[in-house]
MOPAC internal coordinates of N, CA, C and O (Angstrom, degrees):
PM7 1SCF
backbone

  N    0.0000 0     0.00 0     0.00 0    0    0    0
  C    1.5665 1     0.00 0     0.00 0    1    0    0
  C    1.4502 1   108.16 1     0.00 0    2    1    0
  O    1.2310 1   117.37 1   127.15 1    3    2    1
  N    1.4181 1   122.61 1   -52.85 1    3    2    1
  C    1.4733 1   124.05 1  -179.15 1    5    3    2
  C    1.5829 1   105.85 1  -101.98 1    6    5    3
  O    1.2310 1   124.19 1   -30.89 1    7    6    5
  N    1.3834 1   109.56 1   149.11 1    7    6    5
  C    1.5062 1   119.66 1   179.72 1    9    7    6
  C    1.6077 1   104.20 1   -72.07 1   10    9    7
  O    1.2310 1   121.86 1   -13.71 1   11   10    9
  N    1.3242 1   114.05 1   166.29 1   11   10    9
  C    1.4758 1   116.79 1   175.78 1   13   11   10
  C    1.4532 1   113.65 1   -66.14 1   14   13   11
  O    1.2310 1   121.19 1   148.47 1   15   14   13
  N    1.3840 1   115.32 1   -31.53 1   15   14   13
  C    1.5118 1   119.90 1   176.66 1   17   15   14
  C    1.5764 1   111.49 1   -65.20 1   18   17   15
  O    1.2310 1   121.00 1   139.47 1   19   18   17
  N    1.3542 1   115.69 1   -40.53 1   19   18   17
  C    1.5224 1   116.94 1   177.18 1   21   19   18
  C    1.5600 1   107.82 1   -62.86 1   22   21   19
  O    1.2310 1   120.23 1   132.56 1   23   22   21
  N    1.2791 1   117.17 1   -47.44 1   23   22   21
  C    1.4875 1   120.08 1  -176.56 1   25   23   22
  C    1.5877 1   107.21 1   -61.39 1   26   25   23
  O    1.2310 1   120.64 1   137.20 1   27   26   25
  N    1.3716 1   116.37 1   -42.80 1   27   26   25
  C    1.5157 1   116.88 1   178.71 1   29   27   26
  C    1.5140 1   111.04 1   -58.98 1   30   29   27
  O    1.2310 1   119.63 1   134.48 1   31   30   29
  N    1.3551 1   118.31 1   -45.52 1   31   30   29
  C    1.4646 1   121.06 1  -174.16 1   33   31   30
  C    1.5240 1   108.15 1   -73.29 1   34   33   31
  O    1.2310 1   118.80 1   150.55 1   35   34   33
  N    1.2863 1   119.88 1   -29.45 1   35   34   33
  C    1.4675 1   124.08 1   176.32 1   37   35   34
  C    1.5370 1   110.88 1   -71.95 1   38   37   35
  O    1.2310 1   119.35 1   134.68 1   39   38   37
  N    1.2929 1   118.84 1   -45.32 1   39   38   37
  C    1.4734 1   123.72 1   179.64 1   41   39   38
  C    1.4950 1   114.59 1   -73.47 1   42   41   39
  O    1.2310 1   120.28 1   144.37 1   43   42   41
  N    1.3393 1   117.07 1   -35.63 1   43   42   41
  C    1.4990 1   123.10 1  -177.99 1   45   43   42
  C    1.5969 1   106.18 1  -132.27 1   46   45   43
  O    1.2310 1   119.96 1  -111.53 1   47   46   45
  N    1.3156 1   117.69 1    68.47 1   47   46   45
  C    1.4846 1   115.49 1  -179.66 1   49   47   46
  C    1.5625 1   113.28 1   -64.81 1   50   49   47
  O    1.2310 1   121.37 1   -40.10 1   51   50   49
  N    1.2194 1   114.98 1   139.90 1   51   50   49
  C    1.5130 1   122.40 1  -177.22 1   53   51   50
  C    1.6076 1   106.31 1   -94.74 1   54   53   51
  O    1.2310 1   123.83 1   -38.71 1   55   54   53
  N    1.3095 1   110.25 1   141.29 1   55   54   53
  C    1.4447 1   122.00 1   174.13 1   57   55   54
  C    1.5198 1   113.81 1    65.96 1   58   57   55
  O    1.2310 1   120.35 1  -156.28 1   59   58   57
  N    1.2591 1   116.94 1    23.72 1   59   58   57
  C    1.4949 1   121.89 1  -177.02 1   61   59   58
  C    1.6173 1   107.46 1   -89.91 1   62   61   59
  O    1.2310 1   122.04 1   -82.79 1   63   62   61
  N    1.3498 1   113.71 1    97.21 1   63   62   61
  C    1.4418 1   119.47 1   175.10 1   65   63   62
  C    1.5626 1   105.85 1  -166.51 1   66   65   63
  O    1.2310 1   123.24 1   -17.14 1   67   66   65
  N    1.3197 1   111.39 1   162.86 1   67   66   65
  C    1.4797 1   116.37 1   175.20 1   69   67   66
  C    1.5537 1   109.33 1   -81.61 1   70   69   67
  O    1.2310 1   118.91 1   -25.63 1   71   70   69
  N    1.3166 1   119.69 1   154.37 1   71   70   69
  C    1.4230 1   125.40 1   178.41 1   73   71   70
  C    1.5169 1   111.05 1  -129.82 1   74   73   71
  O    1.2310 1   117.80 1   -92.37 1   75   74   73
  N    1.3073 1   121.79 1    87.63 1   75   74   73
  C    1.4940 1   122.44 1  -171.12 1   77   75   74
  C    1.5130 1   109.04 1   -66.02 1   78   77   75
  O    1.2310 1   118.27 1   150.00 1   79   78   77
  N    1.3515 1   120.90 1   -30.00 1   79   78   77
  C    1.4282 1   122.33 1  -178.53 1   81   79   78
  C    1.5546 1   114.78 1   -97.32 1   82   81   79
  O    1.2310 1   120.66 1  -151.76 1   83   82   81
  N    1.2970 1   116.34 1    28.24 1   83   82   81
  C    1.5067 1   119.65 1  -175.50 1   85   83   82
  C    1.5045 1   106.78 1   -67.61 1   86   85   83
  O    1.2310 1   121.24 1   -27.23 1   87   86   85
  N    1.3449 1   115.24 1   152.77 1   87   86   85
  C    1.4313 1   122.89 1   171.32 1   89   87   86
  C    1.5460 1   113.01 1   -73.88 1   90   89   87
  O    1.2310 1   121.76 1   155.75 1   91   90   89
  N    1.3383 1   114.24 1   -24.25 1   91   90   89
  C    1.4632 1   116.57 1  -179.21 1   93   91   90
  C    1.4792 1   106.17 1  -166.98 1   94   93   91
  O    1.2310 1   122.80 1   -18.92 1   95   94   93
  N    1.3879 1   112.23 1   161.08 1   95   94   93
  C    1.4217 1   117.43 1   175.77 1   97   95   94
  C    1.5122 1   111.42 1  -146.93 1   98   97   95
  O    1.2310 1   119.54 1   -24.28 1   99   98   97
  N    1.3373 1   118.49 1   155.72 1   99   98   97
  C    1.4301 1   120.88 1  -177.74 1  101   99   98
  C    1.5279 1   105.40 1  -144.12 1  102  101   99
  O    1.2310 1   123.38 1   -37.73 1  103  102  101
  N    1.3826 1   111.12 1   142.27 1  103  102  101
  C    1.4564 1   116.58 1   178.61 1  105  103  102
  C    1.4988 1   111.02 1  -124.98 1  106  105  103
  O    1.2310 1   122.14 1   -20.05 1  107  106  105
  N    1.3114 1   113.52 1   159.95 1  107  106  105
  C    1.4977 1   118.65 1   178.71 1  109  107  106
  C    1.5641 1   104.65 1  -157.52 1  110  109  107
  O    1.2310 1   121.01 1   -36.50 1  111  110  109
  N    1.2799 1   115.68 1   143.50 1  111  110  109
  C    1.4997 1   118.68 1   179.54 1  113  111  110
  C    1.5579 1   109.73 1  -139.27 1  114  113  111
  O    1.2310 1   119.47 1   -32.75 1  115  114  113
  N    1.2105 1   118.62 1   147.25 1  115  114  113
  C    1.5214 1   122.03 1   176.75 1  117  115  114
  C    1.5425 1   107.22 1  -108.05 1  118  117  115
  O    1.2310 1   120.70 1   -79.72 1  119  118  117
  N    1.3843 1   116.26 1   100.28 1  119  118  117
  C    1.3874 1   121.77 1  -179.57 1  121  119  118
  C    1.4823 1   116.28 1   -57.10 1  122  121  119
  O    1.2310 1   118.74 1   154.05 1  123  122  121
  N    1.3640 1   120.01 1   -25.95 1  123  122  121
  C    1.4082 1   124.23 1  -177.18 1  125  123  122
  C    1.5300 1   110.38 1   -70.51 1  126  125  123
  O    1.2310 1   118.80 1   151.46 1  127  126  125
  N    1.2977 1   119.89 1   -28.54 1  127  126  125
  C    1.4672 1   120.82 1  -177.54 1  129  127  126
  C    1.5634 1   112.28 1  -122.63 1  130  129  127
  O    1.2310 1   119.28 1   172.87 1  131  130  129
  N    1.2839 1   118.97 1    -7.13 1  131  130  129
  C    1.4524 1   123.73 1   177.45 1  133  131  130
  C    1.5055 1   116.95 1    82.98 1  134  133  131
  O    1.2310 1   120.69 1  -171.88 1  135  134  133
  N    1.3596 1   116.29 1     8.12 1  135  134  133
  C    1.4954 1   119.62 1  -178.79 1  137  135  134
  C    1.5754 1   106.78 1   -79.47 1  138  137  135
  O    1.2310 1   123.26 1   -34.82 1  139  138  137
  N    1.3226 1   111.35 1   145.18 1  139  138  137
  C    1.4702 1   117.48 1  -179.88 1  141  139  138
  C    1.5504 1   109.90 1  -142.10 1  142  141  139
  O    1.2310 1   119.40 1   -35.59 1  143  142  141
  N    1.3096 1   118.76 1   144.41 1  143  142  141
  C    1.4366 1   121.42 1  -174.24 1  145  143  142
  C    1.5619 1   108.81 1  -147.08 1  146  145  143
  O    1.2310 1   122.12 1   -43.25 1  147  146  145
  N    1.3683 1   113.55 1   136.75 1  147  146  145
  C    1.4933 1   120.50 1   173.07 1  149  147  146
  C    1.4607 1   105.14 1  -125.33 1  150  149  147
  O    1.2310 1   120.59 1   -50.95 1  151  150  149
  N    1.3791 1   116.48 1   129.05 1  151  150  149
  C    1.4964 1   123.58 1  -179.03 1  153  151  150
  C    1.5821 1   102.98 1  -110.17 1  154  153  151
  O    1.2310 1   121.28 1   -41.40 1  155  154  153
  N    1.3283 1   115.16 1   138.60 1  155  154  153
  C    1.4375 1   124.34 1   174.74 1  157  155  154
  C    1.4841 1   109.22 1  -116.39 1  158  157  155
  O    1.2310 1   120.19 1   -38.54 1  159  158  157
  N    1.3654 1   117.25 1   141.46 1  159  158  157
  C    1.4289 1   122.34 1  -176.92 1  161  159  158
  C    1.4886 1   111.13 1  -134.35 1  162  161  159
  O    1.2310 1   120.28 1   -36.87 1  163  162  161
  N    1.2940 1   117.07 1   143.13 1  163  162  161
  C    1.5261 1   122.15 1   165.21 1  165  163  162
  C    1.4813 1   105.81 1  -119.01 1  166  165  163
  O    1.2310 1   122.71 1   -49.10 1  167  166  165
  N    1.3177 1   112.42 1   130.90 1  167  166  165
  C    1.4737 1   119.89 1  -172.86 1  169  167  166
  C    1.5621 1   111.10 1  -117.14 1  170  169  167
  O    1.2310 1   121.56 1   -41.39 1  171  170  169
  N    1.3280 1   114.62 1   138.61 1  171  170  169
  C    1.4906 1   122.90 1   178.75 1  173  171  170
  C    1.4731 1   107.43 1  -138.06 1  174  173  171
  O    1.2310 1   120.81 1   -58.86 1  175  174  173
  N    1.2837 1   116.05 1   121.14 1  175  174  173
  C    1.4933 1   124.96 1  -176.89 1  177  175  174
  C    1.4764 1   115.71 1    46.73 1  178  177  175
  O    1.2310 1   124.02 1  -135.51 1  179  178  177
  N    1.4192 1   109.89 1    44.49 1  179  178  177
  C    1.5697 1   118.79 1   178.53 1  181  179  178
  C    1.5230 1   113.93 1    69.90 1  182  181  179
  O    1.2310 1   120.26 1  -160.27 1  183  182  181
  N    1.3179 1   117.12 1    19.73 1  183  182  181
  C    1.4930 1   124.64 1  -179.78 1  185  183  182
  C    1.5789 1   104.54 1  -118.08 1  186  185  183
  O    1.2310 1   120.68 1   -37.01 1  187  186  185
  N    1.2956 1   116.30 1   142.99 1  187  186  185
  C    1.4857 1   119.46 1   173.94 1  189  187  186
  C    1.5621 1   106.71 1   -80.22 1  190  189  187
  O    1.2310 1   121.48 1   -78.79 1  191  190  189
  N    1.2666 1   114.77 1   101.21 1  191  190  189
  C    1.4968 1   126.33 1  -178.04 1  193  191  190
  C    1.5323 1   108.63 1   -69.46 1  194  193  191
  O    1.2310 1   122.42 1   133.73 1  195  194  193
  N    1.3549 1   112.97 1   -46.27 1  195  194  193
  C    1.4979 1   120.16 1  -173.56 1  197  195  194
  C    1.4939 1   109.20 1  -143.40 1  198  197  195
  O    1.2310 1   119.07 1   -38.05 1  199  198  197
  N    1.2846 1   119.37 1   141.95 1  199  198  197
  C    1.4435 1   122.59 1  -175.63 1  201  199  198
  C    1.5889 1   107.65 1  -141.12 1  202  201  199
  O    1.2310 1   119.63 1   -42.25 1  203  202  201
  N    1.2820 1   118.30 1   137.75 1  203  202  201
  C    1.5104 1   118.81 1   173.20 1  205  203  202
  C    1.5118 1   107.51 1  -148.71 1  206  205  203
  O    1.2310 1   121.70 1    -0.40 1  207  206  205
  N    1.2813 1   114.35 1   179.60 1  207  206  205
  C    1.4965 1   117.34 1  -177.81 1  209  207  206
  C    1.4996 1   109.30 1  -164.05 1  210  209  207
  O    1.2310 1   122.69 1   -19.99 1  211  210  209
  N    1.3444 1   112.45 1   160.01 1  211  210  209
  C    1.4796 1   120.10 1   170.32 1  213  211  210
  C    1.5555 1   101.59 1  -126.78 1  214  213  211
  O    1.2310 1   122.03 1   -45.42 1  215  214  213
  N    1.3627 1   113.71 1   134.58 1  215  214  213
  C    1.4736 1   116.58 1  -179.59 1  217  215  214
  C    1.5027 1   110.02 1  -136.12 1  218  217  215
  O    1.2310 1   121.92 1   -29.42 1  219  218  217
  N    1.2837 1   113.94 1   150.58 1  219  218  217
  C    1.4612 1   119.93 1   175.07 1  221  219  218
  C    1.5507 1   104.08 1  -128.44 1  222  221  219
  O    1.2310 1   120.43 1   -61.62 1  223  222  221
  N    1.2687 1   116.78 1   118.38 1  223  222  221
  C    1.4248 1   121.65 1  -178.17 1  225  223  222
  C    1.5215 1   116.04 1   170.33 1  226  225  223
  O    1.2310 1   124.15 1    11.19 1  227  226  225
  N    1.2988 1   109.64 1  -168.81 1  227  226  225
  C    1.4925 1   117.20 1  -174.85 1  229  227  226
  C    1.5855 1   107.53 1   -80.31 1  230  229  227
  O    1.2310 1   121.69 1     2.64 1  231  230  229
  N    1.3932 1   114.38 1  -177.36 1  231  230  229
  C    1.4218 1   122.51 1  -179.91 1  233  231  230
  C    1.5314 1   110.54 1   -56.52 1  234  233  231
  O    1.2310 1   119.06 1   131.79 1  235  234  233
  N    1.2844 1   119.40 1   -48.21 1  235  234  233
  C    1.4646 1   124.62 1   179.93 1  237  235  234
  C    1.5649 1   111.67 1   -61.04 1  238  237  235
  O    1.2310 1   120.11 1   142.22 1  239  238  237
  N    1.3476 1   117.39 1   -37.78 1  239  238  237
  C    1.4010 1   119.68 1  -179.06 1  241  239  238
  C    1.5412 1   112.03 1   -68.83 1  242  241  239
  O    1.2310 1   123.18 1   139.51 1  243  242  241
  N    1.3077 1   111.52 1   -40.49 1  243  242  241
  C    1.5214 1   116.49 1   177.52 1  245  243  242
  C    1.5163 1   111.56 1   -68.33 1  246  245  243
  O    1.2310 1   120.14 1   138.87 1  247  246  245
  N    1.3668 1   117.33 1   -41.13 1  247  246  245
  C    1.4464 1   118.16 1   175.38 1  249  247  246
  C    1.5037 1   116.75 1   -65.87 1  250  249  247
  O    1.2310 1   121.28 1   139.80 1  251  250  249
  N    1.3327 1   115.15 1   -40.20 1  251  250  249
  C    1.5111 1   117.57 1   177.64 1  253  251  250
  C    1.5161 1   112.07 1   -66.65 1  254  253  251
  O    1.2310 1   120.11 1   145.10 1  255  254  253
  N    1.3565 1   117.39 1   -34.90 1  255  254  253
  C    1.4513 1   120.49 1  -178.39 1  257  255  254
  C    1.5132 1   108.52 1   -70.15 1  258  257  255
  O    1.2310 1   122.42 1   140.97 1  259  258  257
  N    1.3984 1   112.97 1   -39.03 1  259  258  257
  C    1.5012 1   115.21 1   176.56 1  261  259  258
  C    1.4975 1   113.05 1   -63.48 1  262  261  259
  O    1.2310 1   121.49 1   136.62 1  263  262  261
  N    1.3053 1   114.75 1   -43.38 1  263  262  261
  C    1.5226 1   117.91 1  -177.68 1  265  263  262
  C    1.4784 1   110.92 1   -70.45 1  266  265  263
  O    1.2310 1   119.70 1   142.17 1  267  266  265
  N    1.3233 1   118.18 1   -37.83 1  267  266  265
  C    1.4397 1   118.39 1   173.91 1  269  267  266
  C    1.5072 1   113.67 1   -56.06 1  270  269  267
  O    1.2310 1   119.86 1   137.55 1  271  270  269
  N    1.3585 1   117.87 1   -42.45 1  271  270  269
  C    1.4102 1   120.50 1   177.65 1  273  271  270
  C    1.5420 1   114.16 1   -64.12 1  274  273  271
  O    1.2310 1   121.05 1   142.31 1  275  274  273
  N    1.3333 1   115.59 1   -37.69 1  275  274  273
  C    1.4543 1   122.39 1   179.46 1  277  275  274
  C    1.5873 1   106.31 1   -66.35 1  278  277  275
  O    1.2310 1   119.75 1   137.98 1  279  278  277
  N    1.3368 1   118.07 1   -42.02 1  279  278  277
  C    1.5035 1   120.05 1  -176.03 1  281  279  278
  C    1.5119 1   109.14 1   -71.73 1  282  281  279
  O    1.2310 1   118.61 1   150.40 1  283  282  281
  N    1.3014 1   120.26 1   -29.60 1  283  282  281
  C    1.4786 1   120.21 1  -174.77 1  285  283  282
  C    1.4983 1   113.37 1   -87.89 1  286  285  283
  O    1.2310 1   120.93 1   150.75 1  287  286  285
  N    1.3193 1   115.83 1   -29.25 1  287  286  285
  C    1.4774 1   117.01 1  -172.93 1  289  287  286
  C    1.5456 1   112.88 1   -60.88 1  290  289  287
  O    1.2310 1   119.80 1   -50.73 1  291  290  289
  N    1.2825 1   118.00 1   129.27 1  291  290  289
  C    1.4434 1   124.65 1  -179.33 1  293  291  290
  C    1.5473 1   112.96 1    87.24 1  294  293  291
  O    1.2310 1   118.78 1   170.95 1  295  294  293
  N    1.2767 1   119.93 1    -9.05 1  295  294  293
  C    1.4499 1   124.05 1   179.51 1  297  295  294
  C    1.5371 1   109.19 1   -78.89 1  298  297  295
  O    1.2310 1   122.99 1   -26.68 1  299  298  297
  N    1.3610 1   111.88 1   153.32 1  299  298  297
  C    1.4618 1   115.84 1   171.34 1  301  299  298
  C    1.5502 1   106.97 1   -71.02 1  302  301  299
  O    1.2310 1   121.07 1   -21.03 1  303  302  301
  N    1.3227 1   115.55 1   158.97 1  303  302  301
  C    1.4994 1   118.45 1   179.32 1  305  303  302
  C    1.4418 1   111.64 1   -57.11 1  306  305  303
  O    1.2310 1   119.60 1   135.47 1  307  306  305
  N    1.3748 1   118.37 1   -44.53 1  307  306  305
  C    1.4698 1   121.11 1   174.89 1  309  307  306
  C    1.5482 1   113.80 1   -52.68 1  310  309  307
  O    1.2310 1   123.27 1   130.96 1  311  310  309
  N    1.3112 1   111.34 1   -49.04 1  311  310  309
  C    1.5473 1   111.58 1  -178.57 1  313  311  310
  C    1.5166 1   113.93 1   -71.36 1  314  313  311
  O    1.2310 1   120.32 1   152.65 1  315  314  313
  N    1.3029 1   116.99 1   -27.35 1  315  314  313
  C    1.4705 1   120.67 1   177.69 1  317  315  314
  C    1.5224 1   109.74 1   -66.31 1  318  317  315
  O    1.2310 1   121.32 1   142.63 1  319  318  317
  N    1.3239 1   115.08 1   -37.37 1  319  318  317
  C    1.4812 1   120.02 1   176.50 1  321  319  318
  C    1.5633 1   113.39 1   -66.81 1  322  321  319
  O    1.2310 1   120.64 1   160.99 1  323  322  321
  N    1.3634 1   116.39 1   -19.01 1  323  322  321
  C    1.4104 1   119.20 1   177.14 1  325  323  322
  C    1.5420 1   115.63 1   -85.41 1  326  325  323
  O    1.2310 1   120.43 1   172.17 1  327  326  325
  N    1.3255 1   116.79 1    -7.83 1  327  326  325
  C    1.4745 1   121.72 1   174.03 1  329  327  326
  C    1.5406 1   108.66 1   -60.49 1  330  329  327
  O    1.2310 1   121.45 1   -49.08 1  331  330  329
  N    1.3360 1   114.83 1   130.92 1  331  330  329
  C    1.4242 1   123.41 1  -177.82 1  333  331  330
  C    1.5351 1   113.32 1  -112.16 1  334  333  331
  O    1.2310 1   120.70 1   -18.33 1  335  334  333
  N    1.2651 1   116.27 1   161.67 1  335  334  333
  C    1.4687 1   118.74 1   171.86 1  337  335  334
  C    1.5461 1   110.36 1   -56.32 1  338  337  335
  O    1.2310 1   119.33 1   139.38 1  339  338  337
  N    1.3344 1   118.89 1   -40.62 1  339  338  337
  C    1.4240 1   121.74 1   179.34 1  341  339  338
  C    1.5285 1   110.18 1   -59.91 1  342  341  339
  O    1.2310 1   121.22 1   139.21 1  343  342  341
  N    1.3568 1   115.27 1   -40.79 1  343  342  341
  C    1.4996 1   116.59 1   179.01 1  345  343  342
  C    1.4976 1   112.51 1   -57.93 1  346  345  343
  O    1.2310 1   121.39 1   136.52 1  347  346  345
  N    1.4083 1   114.94 1   -43.48 1  347  346  345
  C    1.4748 1   121.34 1  -179.81 1  349  347  346
  C    1.5152 1   109.52 1   -61.40 1  350  349  347
  O    1.2310 1   120.29 1   131.53 1  351  350  349
  N    1.3500 1   117.06 1   -48.47 1  351  350  349
  C    1.4443 1   120.59 1  -177.48 1  353  351  350
  C    1.5188 1   111.17 1   -61.95 1  354  353  351
  O    1.2310 1   121.75 1   135.25 1  355  354  353
  N    1.3352 1   114.26 1   -44.75 1  355  354  353
  C    1.4672 1   116.86 1  -179.32 1  357  355  354
  C    1.5389 1   113.81 1   -63.55 1  358  357  355
  O    1.2310 1   120.78 1   142.62 1  359  358  357
  N    1.4320 1   116.12 1   -37.38 1  359  358  357
  C    1.4347 1   117.64 1  -177.94 1  361  359  358
  C    1.5689 1   107.53 1   -70.90 1  362  361  359
  O    1.2310 1   118.49 1   160.45 1  363  362  361
  N    1.3148 1   120.48 1   -19.55 1  363  362  361
  C    1.4609 1   123.53 1  -179.93 1  365  363  362
  C    1.5080 1   111.12 1   -93.24 1  366  365  363
  O    1.2310 1   121.31 1  -177.43 1  367  366  365
  N    1.2899 1   115.09 1     2.57 1  367  366  365
  C    1.5016 1   121.63 1  -178.29 1  369  367  366
  C    1.5590 1   109.70 1    63.26 1  370  369  367
  O    1.2310 1   120.77 1  -143.16 1  371  370  369
  N    1.3609 1   116.13 1    36.84 1  371  370  369
  C    1.4174 1   123.22 1   172.87 1  373  371  370
  C    1.5327 1   113.46 1    95.10 1  374  373  371
  O    1.2310 1   123.98 1   -17.55 1  375  374  373
  N    1.3363 1   109.97 1   162.45 1  375  374  373
  C    1.4373 1   120.93 1   175.52 1  377  375  374
  C    1.4905 1   109.04 1  -134.63 1  378  377  375
  O    1.2310 1   116.67 1   -26.78 1  379  378  377
  N    1.3288 1   123.94 1   153.22 1  379  378  377
  C    1.4609 1   125.80 1   169.73 1  381  379  378
  C    1.5267 1   108.57 1   -58.59 1  382  381  379
  O    1.2310 1   121.37 1   -33.82 1  383  382  381
  N    1.3417 1   114.98 1   146.18 1  383  382  381
  C    1.4317 1   117.90 1  -178.23 1  385  383  382
  C    1.5321 1   113.22 1   -55.11 1  386  385  383
  O    1.2310 1   120.47 1   146.70 1  387  386  385
  N    1.3193 1   116.71 1   -33.30 1  387  386  385
  C    1.4974 1   117.95 1  -177.26 1  389  387  386
  C    1.5693 1   108.64 1   -78.00 1  390  389  387
  O    1.2310 1   117.17 1   176.72 1  391  390  389
  N    1.2832 1   122.99 1    -3.28 1  391  390  389
  C    1.4019 1   125.76 1  -179.90 1  393  391  390
  C    1.5233 1   114.63 1  -115.46 1  394  393  391
  O    1.2310 1   119.71 1  -179.13 1  395  394  393
  N    1.3394 1   118.17 1     0.87 1  395  394  393
  C    1.4606 1   123.42 1  -177.35 1  397  395  394
  C    1.5229 1   109.85 1   -61.82 1  398  397  395
  O    1.2310 1   120.11 1   147.36 1  399  398  397
  N    1.3059 1   117.40 1   -32.64 1  399  398  397
  C    1.5020 1   118.88 1   179.71 1  401  399  398
  C    1.4923 1   112.17 1   -62.14 1  402  401  399
  O    1.2310 1   118.96 1   155.98 1  403  402  401
  N    1.3864 1   119.59 1   -24.02 1  403  402  401
  C    1.4764 1   123.05 1  -179.75 1  405  403  402
  C    1.5682 1   108.10 1   -59.36 1  406  405  403
  O    1.2310 1   120.51 1   147.17 1  407  406  405
  N    1.3011 1   116.63 1   -32.83 1  407  406  405
  C    1.4937 1   114.99 1  -174.95 1  409  407  406
  C    1.4620 1   113.45 1   -64.24 1  410  409  407
  O    1.2310 1   119.89 1   157.92 1  411  410  409
  N    1.3718 1   117.82 1   -22.08 1  411  410  409
  C    1.4504 1   121.31 1   177.58 1  413  411  410
  C    1.5726 1   109.33 1   -73.89 1  414  413  411
  O    1.2310 1   118.09 1   163.28 1  415  414  413
  N    1.2210 1   121.24 1   -16.72 1  415  414  413
  C    1.4911 1   122.17 1   177.39 1  417  415  414
  C    1.5463 1   111.52 1   -58.54 1  418  417  415
  O    1.2310 1   123.19 1   121.39 1  419  418  417
  N    1.3785 1   111.49 1   -58.61 1  419  418  417
  C    1.4514 1   117.70 1  -179.44 1  421  419  418
  C    1.4516 1   117.14 1   -61.64 1  422  421  419
  O    1.2310 1   121.91 1   131.53 1  423  422  421
  N    1.3287 1   113.95 1   -48.47 1  423  422  421
  C    1.4531 1   121.37 1  -178.06 1  425  423  422
  C    1.4727 1   112.55 1   -58.49 1  426  425  423
  O    1.2310 1   121.45 1   135.08 1  427  426  425
  N    1.3373 1   114.84 1   -44.92 1  427  426  425
  C    1.5366 1   120.30 1   179.77 1  429  427  426
  C    1.4807 1   111.01 1   -67.40 1  430  429  427
  O    1.2310 1   119.29 1   136.03 1  431  430  429
  N    1.3576 1   118.97 1   -43.97 1  431  430  429
  C    1.4516 1   120.30 1  -179.78 1  433  431  430
  C    1.5438 1   109.68 1   -63.95 1  434  433  431
  O    1.2310 1   120.21 1   140.26 1  435  434  433
  N    1.3165 1   117.20 1   -39.74 1  435  434  433
  C    1.4765 1   121.20 1  -177.34 1  437  435  434
  C    1.5623 1   105.55 1   -63.55 1  438  437  435
  O    1.2310 1   118.75 1   133.19 1  439  438  437
  N    1.3299 1   119.99 1   -46.81 1  439  438  437
  C    1.4692 1   122.06 1  -178.14 1  441  439  438
  C    1.5816 1   108.82 1   -65.64 1  442  441  439
  O    1.2310 1   121.40 1   144.87 1  443  442  441
  N    1.3037 1   114.93 1   -35.13 1  443  442  441
  C    1.4494 1   114.99 1   173.59 1  445  443  442
  C    1.4991 1   116.80 1   -65.31 1  446  445  443
  O    1.2310 1   120.87 1   146.45 1  447  446  445
  N    1.3427 1   115.93 1   -33.55 1  447  446  445
  C    1.4668 1   123.14 1   176.92 1  449  447  446
  C    1.5045 1   110.93 1   -68.56 1  450  449  447
  O    1.2310 1   121.66 1   137.00 1  451  450  449
  N    1.3627 1   114.42 1   -43.00 1  451  450  449
  C    1.4761 1   116.90 1   178.34 1  453  451  450
  C    1.5362 1   110.98 1   -66.69 1  454  453  451
  O    1.2310 1   119.09 1   142.27 1  455  454  453
  N    1.2529 1   119.34 1   -37.73 1  455  454  453
  C    1.4799 1   125.01 1   177.75 1  457  455  454
  C    1.4657 1   108.46 1   -63.40 1  458  457  455
  O    1.2310 1   118.99 1   135.02 1  459  458  457
  N    1.4036 1   119.54 1   -44.98 1  459  458  457
  C    1.4541 1   122.02 1   178.63 1  461  459  458
  C    1.5419 1   111.52 1   -64.30 1  462  461  459
  O    1.2310 1   120.52 1   147.03 1  463  462  461
  N    1.3478 1   116.61 1   -32.97 1  463  462  461
  C    1.4275 1   118.21 1   173.80 1  465  463  462
  C    1.4933 1   113.21 1   -65.54 1  466  465  463
  O    1.2310 1   118.56 1   136.73 1  467  466  465
  N    1.3305 1   120.35 1   -43.27 1  467  466  465
  C    1.4190 1   122.53 1   178.67 1  469  467  466
  C    1.5560 1   112.14 1   -66.58 1  470  469  467
  O    1.2310 1   121.58 1   143.49 1  471  470  469
  N    1.2820 1   114.58 1   -36.51 1  471  470  469
  C    1.4886 1   118.16 1   177.87 1  473  471  470
  C    1.5712 1   109.77 1   -63.39 1  474  473  471
  O    1.2310 1   121.01 1   137.53 1  475  474  473
  N    1.3088 1   115.67 1   -42.47 1  475  474  473
  C    1.4782 1   117.86 1  -178.42 1  477  475  474
  C    1.5449 1   109.70 1   -68.23 1  478  477  475
  O    1.2310 1   120.64 1   147.13 1  479  478  477
  N    1.4362 1   116.38 1   -32.87 1  479  478  477
  C    1.4909 1   115.39 1   177.22 1  481  479  478
  C    1.4752 1   109.48 1   -66.88 1  482  481  479
  O    1.2310 1   119.28 1   144.57 1  483  482  481
  N    1.2794 1   118.98 1   -35.43 1  483  482  481
  C    1.4925 1   121.50 1   179.60 1  485  483  482
  C    1.5501 1   110.14 1   -64.08 1  486  485  483
  O    1.2310 1   120.24 1   138.72 1  487  486  485
  N    1.2865 1   117.15 1   -41.28 1  487  486  485
  C    1.4093 1   123.14 1   176.81 1  489  487  486
  C    1.5436 1   113.75 1   -60.88 1  490  489  487
  O    1.2310 1   122.07 1   138.97 1  491  490  489
  N    1.3436 1   113.64 1   -41.03 1  491  490  489
  C    1.5212 1   120.64 1   178.98 1  493  491  490
  C    1.5542 1   107.32 1   -63.53 1  494  493  491
  O    1.2310 1   120.76 1   136.24 1  495  494  493
  N    1.2895 1   116.15 1   -43.76 1  495  494  493
  C    1.5137 1   120.39 1  -178.63 1  497  495  494
  C    1.5049 1   109.43 1   -65.55 1  498  497  495
  O    1.2310 1   120.08 1   133.45 1  499  498  497
  N    1.2826 1   117.46 1   -46.55 1  499  498  497
  C    1.5116 1   121.50 1  -179.66 1  501  499  498
  C    1.5159 1   111.47 1   -61.52 1  502  501  499
  O    1.2310 1   119.87 1   144.24 1  503  502  501
  N    1.3512 1   117.86 1   -35.76 1  503  502  501
  C    1.4032 1   122.31 1  -178.10 1  505  503  502
  C    1.5089 1   116.53 1   -85.64 1  506  505  503
  O    1.2310 1   122.64 1   173.66 1  507  506  505
  N    1.4288 1   112.55 1    -6.34 1  507  506  505
  C    1.4723 1   117.96 1   177.90 1  509  507  506
  C    1.5049 1   115.49 1    86.82 1  510  509  507
  O    1.2310 1   120.60 1  -162.40 1  511  510  509
  N    1.3805 1   116.47 1    17.60 1  511  510  509
  C    1.4564 1   115.00 1   179.14 1  513  511  510
  C    1.4753 1   113.27 1   -87.13 1  514  513  511
  O    1.2310 1   120.10 1   180.00 1  515  514  513

């Protein structure tokens, strides 16, 4: 049912930890299945220097969250925003049709984290920091 890559990222998820000193965070949940994800990022020179996440969900949600973090780490913010659900699915060597929606969890939370970073930067500029 699941590819070896999905099982690998489920059994040994990468970058799964809280980041209290993150520059930004973004969350996303899927009310239809109860999965929830928060992604934390640290940014340096407009590149994602560090990324982590906390996820609550099924095997596919954990694997897609892990793979999203792997794909985004080290990328510029602009390139991170270009990561698609299809990129995550392809990197995991596919997902069962009933679990394809899980790829939206990571991508949406990542986009929300980047948006949160940009919002914080606007606030710093407005306040004169």
